[in-house]
C-alpha positions in Angstrom: 48.6 17.5 57.6 45.7 15.4 57.0 43.5 18.2 55.4 46.4 19.0 53.0 46.8 15.3 51.9 43.1 15.1 51.4 43.2 18.3 49.2 46.3 16.9 47.2 44.2 13.8 46.5 41.2 15.7 45.2 43.2 17.8 43.2 45.0 14.8 41.5 41.9 13.0 41.1 40.0 15.8 39.4 43.2 16.6 37.3 43.3 12.9 35.9 39.3 13.1 35.5 40.0 16.3 33.2 42.6 14.8 31.2 40.6 11.7 30.4 37.6 13.8 29.5 39.7 15.9 27.3 41.1 12.6 25.6 37.3 11.6 25.1 36.5 15.2 23.4 39.8 14.7 21.3 38.1 11.7 19.7 35.6 13.9 17.7 36.7 15.0 14.3 38.4 18.4 14.2 36.6 19.4 11.1 32.8 18.8 10.3 31.1 20.4 7.3 27.4 20.6 7.3 24.8 21.2 4.7 21.2 22.2 4.9 20.8 20.7 1.3 21.4 17.1 1.2 24.4 15.9 -0.8 23.4 13.0 -3.3 25.7 9.8 -3.5 27.0 10.7 -6.8 28.4 14.0 -5.7 29.8 12.2 -2.6 31.4 9.8 -4.9 33.0 12.3 -7.2 34.4 14.2 -4.1 36.2 11.1 -3.0 37.6 10.5 -6.5 38.8 14.0 -6.3 40.5 13.2 -3.0 42.2 10.1 -4.6 43.4 12.0 -7.7 44.7 15.0 -5.9 46.4 13.7 -3.0 50.0 12.8 -2.7 53.1 13.4 -0.4 53.6 16.7 -1.9 50.0 17.9 -2.0 48.0 16.4 0.8 44.3 16.6 0.7 41.4 15.7 2.8 39.5 12.3 2.9 35.7 12.8 3.3 33.5 10.6 5.5 29.7 11.3 4.6 26.9 10.7 7.0 23.2 11.8 8.0 21.0 11.2 10.9 17.5 9.7 10.7 15.1 7.2 12.6 14.7 3.7 11.7 12.5 0.5 12.6 14.6 -2.3 14.0 13.2 -5.8 13.7 14.1 -9.2 14.9 12.0 -12.4 14.7 9.9 -11.4 17.9 10.8 -7.9 18.8 10.7 -4.4 17.3 12.2 -1.0 18.2 12.6 2.4 16.9 16.0 3.8 17.0 18.1 7.0 16.0 20.3 5.9 13.1 23.6 7.6 11.8 24.0 6.2 8.1 27.6 6.8 7.0 30.0 6.1 4.3 33.7 6.0 5.5 35.1 5.8 8.9 32.5 5.1 11.8 34.8 6.5 14.5 34.5 9.8 12.9 30.8 10.2 13.1 30.4 8.4 16.3 33.4 8.0 18.6 32.4 5.0 21.0 33.7 2.2 23.1 33.1 -1.1 21.7 31.9 -3.6 24.4 31.9 -6.6 21.7 32.8 -6.5 18.0 33.8 -3.5 16.1 32.3 -0.9 13.9 31.4 -1.8 10.3 34.3 -1.2 7.9 34.6 1.2 5.0 34.0 -1.5 2.5 30.9 -3.1 4.6 27.9 -2.3 3.0 25.6 -4.9 4.9 27.0 -4.4 8.6 25.6 -2.4 11.5 26.7 -1.4 14.9 24.1 -0.8 17.8 24.1 0.6 21.2 24.0 -1.6 24.3 20.6 -0.3 25.3 19.4 -1.2 21.7 20.8 -4.6 21.8 19.2 -5.3 25.1 15.8 -4.0 23.9 16.2 -6.5 20.9 17.8 -9.5 22.3 18.1 -9.0 26.0 21.8 -9.4 25.6 24.9 -7.7 24.3 26.3 -11.0 22.7 24.7 -10.5 19.2 27.6 -10.3 16.9 26.7 -12.0 13.7 22.9 -11.7 14.3 20.4 -10.8 11.6 18.2 -7.6 12.1 15.9 -5.8 9.7 16.3 -2.1 9.3 13.3 -0.7 7.8 12.8 -4.2 6.4 16.5 -4.4 4.9 18.4 -7.2 6.5 21.7 -6.1 8.2 24.3 -8.1 10.2 25.5 -6.9 13.7 29.0 -6.2 13.6 29.5 -4.5 17.0 27.9 -3.2 20.2 29.0 -0.1 21.7 28.4 1.5 25.1 25.5 4.0 25.2 22.4 4.6 27.0 20.4 5.9 23.8 18.6 3.6 21.2 20.8 4.2 18.3 22.9 2.5 15.6 25.6 3.0 12.9 24.5 2.0 9.5 27.3 1.5 7.1 27.2 1.9 3.3 29.9 0.8 0.8 32.2 3.7 -0.7 30.7 3.0 -3.9 27.1 3.0 -3.0 25.6 6.2 -4.5 22.1 5.6 -3.6 22.2 7.5 -0.3 22.3 11.2 0.3 24.3 12.9 3.2 24.0 16.2 5.2 27.4 16.0 7.1 30.9 15.5 6.2 34.0 14.6 8.5 37.1 15.6 7.1 40.4 13.4 8.1 43.9 13.1 6.6 46.3 15.8 5.8 46.9 18.6 6.4 47.6 17.9 10.1 46.4 21.4 11.3 43.7 22.4 8.9 42.0 25.7 8.8 38.7 27.0 7.8 39.9 28.2 4.7 41.5 24.7 4.0 38.0 23.0 4.6 36.2 25.6 2.4 38.5 25.3 -0.3 38.5 21.6 -0.3 34.6 21.5 -0.3 34.4 23.9 -3.4 37.2 22.1 -5.4 35.8 18.6 -4.7 32.3 19.9 -6.0 30.6 19.8 -2.7 29.6 23.4 -2.7 30.4 25.8 0.1 29.3 24.4 3.4 26.4 26.1 5.5 28.5 25.5 8.5 32.1 24.6 9.2 32.7 23.2 12.7 36.4 23.3 13.7 38.5 21.9 16.5 37.9 24.8 18.8 36.1 22.5 21.5 39.0 19.9 21.2 41.6 22.8 21.9 39.4 24.3 24.6 39.1 20.7 26.3 42.9 20.3 26.5 43.3 23.9 27.8 41.0 23.3 30.6 42.7 19.9 31.4 46.1 21.0 31.8 45.5 24.6 33.1 45.0 23.8 36.6 48.6 22.5 36.7 49.8 26.0 36.6 48.2 26.8 40.0 50.6 24.6 42.1 53.5 25.1 39.6 53.5 28.8 39.9 53.4 28.5 43.6 56.1 26.2 43.8 58.3 28.5 41.6 57.5 31.3 43.9 58.6 29.3 47.1 61.8 28.3 45.4 62.6 31.8 44.2 62.0 33.3 47.9 64.1 30.5 49.3 67.0 31.1 46.9 66.6 34.8 47.6 66.9 34.3 51.2 69.4 31.6 51.6 71.5 31.9 48.4 71.2 35.5 47.2 74.1 35.4 44.8 72.7 32.5 42.7 69.1 34.1 42.3 70.1 35.5 39.1 71.3 32.1 37.8 68.0 30.7 38.9 66.1 33.3 37.1 67.7 32.6 33.8 67.5 28.9 34.3 63.8 29.4 34.5 63.7 31.4 31.4 65.8 28.6 29.6 63.1 26.2 30.9 60.3 28.2 29.6 61.9 28.5 26.2 62.3 24.6 26.1 58.7 24.0 27.1 56.9 26.8 24.9 57.5 25.1 21.6 55.9 21.9 22.9 53.0 23.9 24.4 52.3 25.6 21.1 52.4 22.5 19.0 49.5 21.2 21.1 47.5 24.3 19.9 45.9 24.7 16.3 47.8 27.1 14.1 45.2 29.8 14.0 45.6 30.1 17.8 49.4 30.7 17.2 50.4 34.3 16.4 53.2 34.6 13.8 54.2 38.0 15.4 53.1 38.6 19.0 53.1 42.6 18.3 50.8 42.1 15.4 47.7 43.7 16.7 45.7 42.7 13.7 46.2 39.0 14.4 44.8 39.5 17.9 41.6 41.1 16.3 41.3 38.4 13.7 41.8 35.8 16.4 38.8 37.2 18.4 36.6 37.4 15.1 37.5 34.0 14.1 36.9 32.5 17.8 33.4 34.4 17.7 32.6 33.0 14.3 33.5 29.4 15.5 31.5 29.7 18.7 28.6 31.2 16.9 28.5 28.2 14.4 28.9 25.6 17.0 25.9 27.0 19.0 23.6 27.7 16.0 24.1 24.7 13.9 21.1 22.5 14.0 22.5 19.9 16.5 22.4 16.1 15.8 23.0 13.4 18.4 26.7 13.6 17.8 26.7 17.4 18.7 24.6 16.9 21.8 27.0 14.2 23.0 30.0 16.5 22.3 28.4 19.5 24.2 27.7 17.1 27.1 31.2 16.1 27.3 32.3 19.8 27.1 30.0 20.7 29.9 31.5 17.8 32.0 34.8 19.2 31.2 33.8 22.7 32.2 32.5 21.3 35.6 35.7 19.4 36.1 37.8 22.4 35.5 36.2 24.7 37.7 36.3 22.2 40.6 40.0 21.4 39.8 40.8 25.2 39.9 38.7 25.7 43.2 40.7 22.7 44.6 44.2 23.9 43.4 43.4 27.4 45.0 42.1 25.9 48.3 45.3 23.6 48.4 47.6 26.5 47.9 45.9 28.8 50.4 46.1 25.7 53.0 49.6 25.4 52.3 50.6 28.9 52.3 48.8 29.3 55.6 50.5 26.4 57.1 54.0 27.6 56.0 53.0 31.2 57.5 52.3 29.8 60.8 55.4 27.9 60.9 57.6 30.9 59.9 
């Protein structure tokens, strides 16, 4: 009995850890466009104007956040440090999902703010209580708006939406449609004058993370259903047909909820359409190829590390679930 309680606790802890890890991965943007040739600030500004002019309740479109990664020198009165910088124009949480220890990310109209990691704050000031402090980034004065958790020397450098002095190599798309496809992202990029992206990174990792988080629940659920069916068959043989149809009804109620959590390109319009499954395999293969072949920036490395953790948690959760079911089955077998 004690062993089974320990196994249940381990399974539940791992399950919660997987769900929390999935939520962390879900904070990353679902659609990321990458360009080998930088996009100038004027082109980025015109793309935003396109979004404003062509978006309404009947014809929603994307809102782009532009960014690029580089390195910069940070200098205070007495200390100097080099750090990785993500320069962005738009929503900071789309380019670097982070937990803020103090303050917040610079806003979309903030052209003078900067957010820095805990490690960089300690390196420059020896503390994270630095909100409002002045720091020179490549000799340009900036004001610290927030400090976020992180073990890497890095910073988020904001530029005003109307600042056209920068160039960018990556775009995060937010807003409508709720479940964008690769074709939606490609069409927007061309229509907005950005040109065809070299890479389109979709929400595949987020969907995979959700699947790995909740799939282990099926192990004890299926085992419990088998036990209930066997019990009803043995003690109440006349109602087992009713139980079977009740299970089918419950499945019909739960299925739409499960499908709603998946991106549309994973959901077949006709389950018997063999061409859909072929296209799905090709699309999944293309997405995986782009995800692995794109030149990884710090944001991509962070996402991959989260996915590795999720995979490890998933494997441990499945193993613990199988051991739990096997232990319970053996106990019931001996009792019988």
